[in-house]
Structure formats: C-alpha cells, structure tokens
ZAMARGU-4260 file (C-alpha; in steps of 0.2 Angstrom, whole numbers, plus 5000, padded with zeros to 4 digits):
<rodrens>
0) 5504/5208/4794 | 5520/5219/4797 | 5531/5225/4783 | 5546/5218/4793 | 5560/5209/4784
5) 5554/5192/4776 | 5570/5184/4773 | 5572/5167/4780 | 5585/5166/4794 | 5599/5154/4793
10) 5602/5140/4805 | 5617/5149/4812 | 5607/5165/4815 | 5594/5154/4825 | 5607/5146/4835
15) 5616/5162/4839 | 5599/5170/4844 | 5595/5155/4855 | 5612/5152/4864 | 5614/5171/4868
20) 5601/5170/4881 | 5596/5161/4897 | 5593/5142/4898 | 5575/5137/4896 | 5566/5120/4899
25) 5554/5111/4887 | 5536/5114/4893 | 5539/5132/4900 | 5524/5143/4897 | 5530/5161/4894
30) 5523/5177/4888 | 5532/5186/4873 | 5531/5199/4860 | 5533/5197/4842 | 5548/5207/4836
35) 5551/5200/4818 | 5542/5190/4805 | 5551/5180/4792 | 5545/5170/4777 | 5541/5154/4788
40) 5546/5160/4806 | 5540/5172/4819 | 5553/5179/4831 | 5547/5182/4849 | 5555/5191/4863
45) 5550/5181/4879 | 5561/5191/4892 | 5577/5182/4889 | 5593/5190/4881 | 5588/5182/4864
50) 5572/5178/4855 | 5563/5161/4852 | 5556/5156/4835 | 5538/5150/4831 | 5532/5142/4815
55) 5522/5155/4805 | 5510/5142/4800 | 5503/5142/4818 | 5496/5159/4815 | 5486/5155/4799
60) 5468/5157/4798 | 5456/5145/4789 | 5461/5152/4772 | 5480/5151/4776 | 5483/5169/4779
65) 5494/5173/4794 | 5485/5183/4808 | 5500/5190/4817 | 5510/5207/4817 | 5525/5214/4825
70) 5521/5220/4843 | 5508/5207/4846 | 5509/5199/4864 | 5507/5180/4865 | 5507/5166/4877
75) 5519/5153/4870 | 5526/5136/4876 | 5544/5131/4874 | 5544/5115/4864 | 5563/5112/4860
80) 5579/5121/4866 | 5591/5113/4854 | 5598/5118/4842 | 5588/5133/4845 | 5573/5138/4857
85) 5557/5134/4847 | 5540/5141/4854 | 5522/5136/4850 | 5506/5146/4851 | 5496/5131/4849
90) 5504/5121/4863 | 5501/5136/4874 | 5483/5136/4870 | 5482/5118/4873 | 5491/5119/4889
95) 5479/5133/4895 | 5464/5123/4890 | 5471/5107/4899 | 5473/5118/4915 | 5455/5124/4913
100) 5449/5106/4910 | 5459/5100/4925 | 5450/5112/4936 | 5433/5107/4928 | 5437/5089/4933
105) 5442/5093/4950 | 5426/5103/4954 | 5415/5092/4942 | 5409/5106/4931 | 5401/5102/4915
110) 5411/5106/4899 | 5406/5108/4881 | 5412/5095/4868 | 5410/5092/4849 | 5407/5074/4844
115) 5419/5071/4829 | 5418/5053/4826 | 5415/5035/4832 | 5429/5023/4837 | 5430/5006/4845
120) 5419/5006/4861 | 5413/5024/4860 | 5415/5041/4852 | 5429/5054/4850 | 5426/5071/4857
125) 5435/5087/4856 | 5434/5098/4872 | 5442/5115/4870 | 5453/5107/4857 | 5459/5093/4868
130) 5454/5075/4863 | 5443/5065/4874 | 5435/5048/4874 | 5416/5045/4878 | 5411/5027/4880
135) 5396/5022/4870 | 5386/5018/4886 | 5389/5036/4892 | 5384/5046/4876 | 5365/5046/4880
140) 5352/5040/4892 | 5349/5024/4883 | 5360/5011/4875 | 5360/5009/4856 | 5360/5028/4852
145) 5361/5031/4833 | 5378/5038/4829 | 5371/5048/4815 | 5361/5058/4828 | 5376/5064/4838
150) 5391/5065/4827 | 5396/5083/4823 | 5384/5089/4837 | 5390/5099/4852 | 5384/5093/4870
155) 5388/5096/4888 | 5399/5082/4896 | 5406/5079/4913 | 5425/5073/4914 | 5425/5057/4924
160) 5443/5052/4922 | 5459/5063/4920 | 5476/5057/4915 | 5489/5070/4910 | 5498/5057/4899
165) 5483/5047/4892 | 5470/5061/4890 | 5452/5061/4898 | 5436/5051/4898 | 5420/5061/4897
170) 5401/5056/4900 | 5386/5065/4893 | 5375/5053/4902 | 5381/5060/4919 | 5375/5077/4914
175) 5358/5071/4907 | 5355/5060/4923 | 5358/5076/4934 | 5346/5086/4923 | 5333/5072/4923
180) 5335/5071/4942 | 5332/5090/4944 | 5317/5089/4932 | 5310/5074/4941 | 5308/5085/4957
185) 5297/5097/4948 | 5289/5084/4936 | 5273/5082/4946 | 5269/5100/4947 | 5274/5104/4929
190) 5264/5091/4919 | 5246/5085/4921 | 5237/5071/4912 | 5227/5078/4898 | 5239/5093/4895
195) 5242/5097/4877 | 5261/5102/4874 | 5273/5107/4861 | 5289/5097/4859 | 5303/5092/4848
200) 5308/5074/4843 | 5325/5070/4849 | 5326/5051/4845 | 5316/5039/4835 | 5317/5020/4840
205) 5307/5005/4835 | 5296/5006/4850 | 5293/5024/4850 | 5299/5042/4849 | 5307/5053/4862
210) 5301/5071/4863 | 5310/5086/4872 | 5297/5095/4882 | 5309/5109/4888 | 5322/5100/4898
215) 5311/5084/4901 | 5310/5070/4889 | 5293/5061/4886 | 5290/5046/4875 | 5277/5042/4862
220) 5275/5024/4861 | 5272/5017/4843 | 5254/5012/4848 | 5251/5031/4853 | 5256/5038/4836
225) 5238/5040/4830 | 5227/5032/4817 | 5230/5023/4806 | 5242/5013/4817 | 5260/5012/4810
230) 5273/4998/4811 | 5287/5011/4816 | 5287/5028/4823 | 5298/5033/4809 | 5283/5032/4797
235) 5276/5047/4806 | 5289/5058/4814 | 5308/5061/4812 | 5322/5068/4823 | 5320/5087/4824
240) 5301/5087/4820 | 5290/5099/4831 | 5275/5090/4837 | 5260/5092/4848 | 5257/5079/4861
245) 5245/5075/4874 | 5251/5069/4892 | 5244/5051/4896 | 5254/5047/4912 | 5266/5056/4923
250) 5277/5045/4933 | 5287/5057/4944 | 5296/5044/4954 | 5304/5037/4938 | 5305/5053/4929
255) 5294/5047/4915 | 5280/5056/4904 | 5270/5045/4893 | 5263/5055/4878 | 5251/5053/4863
260) 5253/5061/4847 | 5239/5073/4845 | 5229/5071/4829 | 5217/5081/4819 | 5201/5084/4830
265) 5190/5079/4815 | 5199/5063/4813 | 5198/5059/4831 | 5179/5063/4832 | 5176/5052/4817
270) 5185/5037/4825 | 5177/5040/4842 | 5160/5040/4834 | 5163/5024/4825 | 5170/5015/4841
275) 5154/5021/4850 | 5143/5014/4837 | 5150/4996/4840 | 5143/4983/4852 | 5151/4968/4860
280) 5148/4953/4849 | 5145/4963/4833 | 5153/4955/4817 | 5163/4966/4805 | 5174/4963/4790
285) 5191/4972/4791 | 5208/4972/4783 | 5225/4966/4791 | 5235/4982/4792 | 5251/4976/4801
290) 5257/4963/4812 | 5267/4962/4828 | 5272/4947/4839 | 5257/4950/4851 | 5244/4952/4837
295) 5237/4960/4821 | 5230/4977/4819 | 5214/4976/4809 | 5207/4992/4800 | 5189/4992/4803
300) 5185/5010/4796 | 5196/5024/4789 | 5207/5030/4804 | 5201/5016/4815 | 5210/5000/4819
305) 5206/4986/4831 | 5218/4973/4839 | 5216/4955/4835 | 5227/4947/4849 | 5238/4932/4844
310) 5228/4921/4856 | 5211/4927/4848 | 5215/4921/4830 | 5212/4903/4830 | 5206/4888/4841
315) 5214/4875/4830 | 5232/4876/4836 | 5243/4887/4847 | 5252/4900/4836 | 5267/4912/4841
320) 5264/4925/4828 | 5249/4931/4818 | 5260/4930/4802 | 5259/4911/4804 | 5240/4912/4798
325) 5238/4930/4792 | 5245/4941/4778 | 5245/4960/4777 | 5231/4966/4766 | 5220/4951/4769
330) 5202/4953/4772 | 5196/4945/4788 | 5179/4943/4798 | 5181/4948/4816 | 5170/4950/4831
335) 5170/4965/4843 | 5176/4958/4860 | 5177/4975/4870 | 5178/4993/4866 | 5186/5007/4876
340) 5183/5024/4868 | 5192/5034/4881 | 5208/5024/4877 | 5205/5022/4859 | 5205/5003/4860
345) 5195/4990/4851 | 5198/4972/4855 | 5194/4959/4842 | 5193/4940/4840 | 5188/4929/4826
350) 5171/4921/4826 | 5177/4904/4830 | 5186/4910/4845 | 5171/4921/4851 | 5160/4905/4850
355) 5172/4895/4859 | 5174/4908/4873 | 5155/4911/4874 | 5147/4927/4880 | 5157/4940/4889
360) 5161/4936/4907 | 5148/4942/4919 | 5151/4955/4932 | 5146/4958/4950 | 5149/4972/4963
365) 5152/4971/4981 | 5135/4972/4991 | 5125/4966/4976 | 5112/4952/4979 | 5114/4938/4966
370) 5108/4921/4962 | 5120/4907/4958 | 5119/4889/4953 | 5129/4876/4963 | 5144/4871/4953
375) 5155/4862/4966 | 5154/4857/4984 | 5170/4856/4995 | 5171/4854/5014 | 5175/4872/5016
380) 5161/4879/5006 | 5151/4879/4990 | 5156/4886/4973 | 5142/4895/4964 | 5141/4899/4945
385) 5136/4918/4945 | 5136/4920/4926 | 5147/4917/4911 | 5165/4913/4916 | 5161/4920/4934
390) 5162/4909/4950 | 5160/4914/4968 | 5163/4905/4984 | 5150/4903/4998 | 5161/4898/5013
395) 5153/4887/5027 | 5155/4902/5039 | 5143/4912/5029 | 5130/4899/5027 | 5113/4898/5036
400) 5116/4879/5038 | 5118/4871/5055 | 5136/4867/5060 | 5141/4849/5054 | 5127/4848/5041
405) 5129/4838/5025 | 5133/4851/5012 | 5131/4838/4998 | 5113/4836/5003 | 5109/4854/5006
410) 5117/4860/4990 | 5115/4848/4976 | 5124/4852/4960 | 5113/4864/4949 | 5103/4871/4964
415) 5100/4890/4963 | 5105/4899/4979 | 5102/4917/4983 | 5117/4926/4991 | 5125/4943/4993
420) 5143/4948/4987 | 5154/4951/5002 | 5171/4955/4993 | 5180/4954/4977 | 5199/4952/4977
425) 5208/4953/4960 | 5224/4943/4958 | 5236/4946/4943 | 5251/4936/4938 | 5259/4925/4924
430) 5260/4906/4921 | 5270/4898/4907 | 5274/4916/4900 | 5255/4921/4899 | 5248/4934/4910
435) 5232/4931/4919 | 5219/4939/4930 | 5209/4930/4943 | 5194/4936/4953 | 5191/4929/4970
440) 5173/4932/4975 | 5167/4929/4993 | 5148/4926/4995 | 5136/4926/5010 | 5119/4920/5015
445) 5120/4928/5032 | 5123/4945/5025 | 5108/4942/5014 | 5097/4939/5030 | 5104/4955/5037
450) 5099/4964/5022 | 5082/4956/5022 | 5079/4962/5040 | 5085/4979/5036 | 5073/4980/5021
455) 5059/4974/5033 | 5063/4988/5045 | 5063/5001/5031 | 5046/4995/5026 | 5040/4996/5043
460) 5046/5014/5046 | 5038/5019/5029 | 5021/5011/5034 | 5022/5019/5051 | 5025/5037/5044
465) 5011/5035/5031 | 4999/5029/5045 | 4997/5012/5039 | 5004/5004/5055 | 4995/5005/5072
470) 5005/5012/5086 | 5001/4997/5097 | 5010/4986/5085 | 5029/4984/5087 | 5042/4980/5075
475) 5045/4964/5085 | 5027/4959/5082 | 5030/4961/5063 | 5046/4952/5063 | 5038/4937/5073
480) 5023/4937/5061 | 5035/4936/5046 | 5043/4921/5053 | 5026/4913/5056 | 5022/4915/5038
</rodrens>
C-alpha cells in the first residue's frame, strides 16, 4: 500500500472534486488510475477533470488488508453521481462477469458454478460471483438428489434463462444429458459384458449405487452388491469410494451400464461350489437374513443366500409381504426350486409349497419325439399332458385321423399318444398384478410319420452300404413290406 496521505477527505472536498469534472451516468463502466488513498477511501482518476471515490473496503483481502496502491489501473463502475461521483470495483467485476455470462447464454456455452445452498424449489448457485437459481429437477440426472452430496460442490451448468433484472436460471442436467448422449454413442464399443472396471461411487440410493466409469455412469443394483446380500447399498459402499465392478449388461440405446460389485475371488469360488452342489428338491435349513416386499433372502451357507419368493412361502393364505409370516434371524426349512450358478441365483420355496406345486415342470424341445396322455378333447384338436405342468396341442390338421372322424372315440381321456414337437411359442404378460409365462406347444402325428419314413430310409441306406440288401430289392419294396407287417 502507498504512503500517500491517509487523512479522510471532508464532504466539501469530495463534492468539489466531483463537480469540477464532466457529467457521468450511473452504470458507466470506466477505466481509472489510483491517485490517492485515504483512511476509508480511494481516489481514482478516470479521465474526467476530477477524480471519483471508491470504498477502501472493496480492496480488502480475506484477512482485511487492502490490496491497492497508487498507480494501479482499475476498471470501475459509476454507482452514484450525487453528492459526489462514487465508483465501485466490485460492480465493475460483476458487470464484466454478467457480460461474459450473457455471451455464454447466447451461445449456450457451459459455465462453472458453486452450489452454495438450498432454497424453495431448488438450489442457489454462484456463477462468477453472480447469483443463479437451479431448479431441483435440474440439479442432476434423477429426481431426489441428496442435497448433502452437492452443496459446496462446483459443477458445470448451462444457462437456460436470462433476465438482466431478475438474474438467471441454470441447469446441470442439461450438461449431464449432453455428456450422456455423447457417451452413449461410444458406449457399445467402450464396454463389453464381463469387463472388470475401476470406478468411483457418485450416488447411493435405496435401490442401488451409481458409479462413474470415466464420463459414463453405471449402476450397481442392491441385489448385485455381493454376498451376503444387504438391505441397502449404503451398508457396502459410500459416495466417493473407489470400487471394482464387473459389467453385466450394456444398453447402448438407453445409455445404461448394469454393474456388479466385484468380490474376493475366494469368496465367489466358495459360493459357486456350494451352489453347484445343490440339486432341485433338496431340503435345507437356513436363516432369514433380510426381507423385501417381493420375498425373503435366506442364508444357506456363509456368503450364499437364496431367494424365498413371497408366493413360495405359504399355501394357507395369500400374503403381501414376507414380514407377515417371517422374522429376521428366524430359522426356516426350505426346498431348492432352481439354481443358476452363472447368475448367482438360488430360488427356494417352503416344503408345503414344493409339495403343492409337485415336481418341476417338464421340458421339451422342437423336433423332439414325445409321448403324452390325452387330457382334453376339443373340436379343433386334442390337448396332451407331456409331463408335470406341461401340456401341448395336437391340432386336427396334424392328426393321422380321417377328416370328420369322431375325436372322442379316437382319443379317449388317458390314452397315450406318440407325437413330435412342431413349435414352442412363449408368451409373457401380467394378470391381476402378477407376471406370468405361458408356453404354447404345437404337436404333430404327421411329422412323426415323416420322421419314421426318414428313419426307414436311413436304415435302408446303411444296410445297402454294408451289403445286407440285395441290389434287386428297392426301397419301395421295403416300404411296402413294412406296411404289410
């Protein structure tokens, strides 16, 4: 700071200084040079016949020490002209910032802003010292962003509304959406199922955790947090944690990457070994680890849980939640209904449900020759029971019966019929809030006859090549002989 006179000027001196020069307007942005520093004022020559005055406090640093000296060149704004010309450095900086922001709004360039607090409907943001408002719906990609995760954080925003009098409205979501769109275009070639990646947790919600994979966000669902399963992702990860994840799915069209939290290989191997040792119908005793609306997770062995679906708990009455009949920590007997080691899933049911459902549903494949028992006769065909909880339709067009024949006489209930599977169509949907999957299996006797003829031909060719068939005997002779038998 200069050693210039530090005596406070009187009002008369200020007025004489001001009125001696040209007329200025409030809001004028001018450049001036510091010519004198008083106890609480700084005199600035801005090109007129007299100087303007600025508050010394505007030049103080964080510790309150003025950072100005005689000879400094400054940009200042005229804030008042009577009774003397008062200048402001801060207003000049704000004016210049507003002009820069106005240009950013015009050309839709992103700007940096500091989130300083929350108010009704959104958040207060400071952009280059200028106040801005960000609606709550525009602070992130999803609704319900935790304020604690963003206040006092600096982000990029896009100015969506500009008003010189009221200020501006900004959006972080617009910037994120644009980045996500760009990332989506390269998503398919950047990630592959099975990739092991490093990332950092950006958000933790009830249903999962979001992980930054380097400009692209992936999500670990709560069910993919590893064993033993947890009620909330917050039990295993926190915002800012560095994590190792495995890519489960890549949905390029939606810009989504589904992840699984990578576990210790020894733990995974132990869990897989246990799951592989299980067989459908096997009875086990487990402990209720935690409950969700859709079912209860049962700990069967250290690090291995199975899912007891809400519909597989009891046959006595319909329940809406496992908590109606179960308690955490309770010991329970369960039966293995299915095992998928690759996906780490074990489906369970209680013994009473298993007995009610009977054996697992039978399965067939297209082209397979099977035997079924007549279950129901309709004018358009016959329904055959192919196995447990599996029925197929033998339509009249695929029967060997003559047209107009009495199907009830030809196919009495319980009769065993040999057929070939023509097609299997799977239909999924929901009814009364419950999801269902139906298989429509089309059967044929005619196709079976064709298969029989093909088998006869293969047998004939084999015998011919081995010398077991005389050259004078034709395939037609063999075919006729077969029908005589």
